[in-house]
C-alpha positions in Angstrom: 21.3 85.0 125.5 22.7 87.6 123.0 20.5 89.0 120.5 22.6 87.8 117.4 22.3 84.2 119.2 18.5 85.2 119.3 18.3 86.1 116.1 20.5 82.7 114.9 17.7 80.7 116.6 14.6 82.6 115.3 13.6 79.1 113.7 14.0 77.3 116.8 11.3 75.6 118.7 11.5 76.0 122.4 10.6 72.7 124.8 10.5 73.6 128.0 11.4 70.1 130.2 10.8 69.5 133.8 14.0 68.1 135.4 13.5 65.1 137.9 15.2 64.2 141.0 16.7 61.5 139.7 18.5 63.4 137.3 21.2 64.6 139.2 24.3 63.3 140.3 26.3 63.4 143.8 27.5 67.1 142.8 23.9 68.5 142.2 24.6 68.5 138.4 22.2 67.1 136.0 24.0 63.5 134.8 25.5 63.9 131.6 23.6 60.5 130.3 20.5 62.0 131.8 20.9 65.0 129.1 20.8 62.6 126.3 17.2 61.4 128.2 16.0 65.0 127.6 17.3 65.6 124.4 15.5 62.8 123.1 12.4 63.7 124.9 12.5 67.3 123.4 13.2 65.9 120.0 10.1 63.1 120.2 8.1 65.9 121.6 9.0 68.5 119.0 8.6 66.0 116.1 4.9 65.0 117.0 4.1 67.9 118.7 0.6 68.2 116.5 -0.4 64.5 117.1 -1.0 62.5 113.7 1.4 64.3 111.3 1.9 62.0 108.3 5.8 62.3 109.1 7.8 59.5 109.5 5.1 57.0 109.4 7.6 53.9 110.3 9.9 55.9 112.8 13.2 57.2 112.9 16.5 56.0 114.2 19.5 58.0 115.4 22.4 57.4 113.6 24.9 59.9 115.5 24.7 62.2 118.2 27.4 64.5 119.4 26.9 66.9 122.6 29.5 69.7 124.2 28.8 70.5 127.5 29.3 74.4 127.7 28.6 74.3 131.8 26.8 72.3 134.2 22.9 71.9 134.0 21.8 72.0 137.9 19.2 70.1 139.4 16.0 73.1 139.1 12.4 72.6 138.4 12.8 73.0 134.5 15.5 73.5 131.9 14.8 74.7 128.1 15.9 73.3 124.9 15.8 75.2 121.8 15.7 72.8 118.4 15.9 73.1 114.9 17.5 71.4 112.0 20.9 72.2 110.8 21.0 69.9 107.9 18.3 68.2 105.4 20.1 65.6 103.4 18.4 62.9 101.0 17.8 60.0 103.6 18.9 61.6 107.0 18.9 65.2 108.8 20.7 66.6 111.6 18.5 67.9 114.6 20.5 70.7 116.5 19.7 70.8 120.3 20.6 73.9 122.8 20.2 73.4 126.4 19.7 76.7 128.5 19.4 77.1 132.2 19.0 80.5 133.6 19.0 81.9 130.1 22.4 80.5 129.5 23.6 77.7 127.1 24.6 74.4 129.0 24.9 72.3 126.3 25.0 72.0 122.2 24.2 68.7 120.5 23.6 67.2 117.4 21.9 64.6 116.0 21.8 62.7 113.1 18.5 61.2 112.4 17.6 58.5 109.5 13.8 57.9 108.8 12.7 54.2 108.5 11.2 52.6 105.5 7.8 50.1 106.2 10.1 47.2 107.0 11.3 48.9 110.1 15.3 48.4 109.1 15.9 50.0 105.9 16.5 53.7 105.5 14.5 55.6 102.8 14.5 58.8 101.4 12.9 62.1 102.9 9.5 62.6 101.5 8.1 65.8 100.0 6.4 66.7 103.2 9.1 65.7 105.8 11.3 67.8 103.7 9.3 70.7 103.8 8.4 70.4 107.4 12.3 70.0 108.2 13.5 73.2 106.1 11.0 75.2 107.9 12.8 74.7 110.9 16.3 75.5 109.5 18.7 76.9 112.3 22.4 77.6 111.7 24.7 74.6 112.3 27.2 74.6 115.4 30.0 76.2 115.3 33.1 74.0 114.4 34.0 71.8 117.1 38.0 72.1 118.5 39.5 69.7 120.7 42.7 70.5 122.8 
């Protein structure tokens, strides 16, 4: 990873994930649907890394997810996802996750998350504690996506 990229992601949290034999497809690549599961695992571990946090007491839901695959992710014992927040709104926030293997980016993703209210269905405004925690993890948004 370039020095510039490392500096841009200084606020990111690094999550090491173990890859499973069942994650791969017939070509030895990690299946694209499994990447979504790996992103979910990293996001949950990250948001709950310090146990009972007092954040997102009633949970969060995924409102949107987008993944740009950069190169194949091959089955190996582990991979790294660097996670941070690229946007904080009033009732939602965007998690950016960049997957790495052998220090090279293999995917770049964004997941829009919405905190739930006590009824477990309605959205709610972020609390001051949640907003502060999210803002402490700000990283740049992904470059604009172009389609060929």
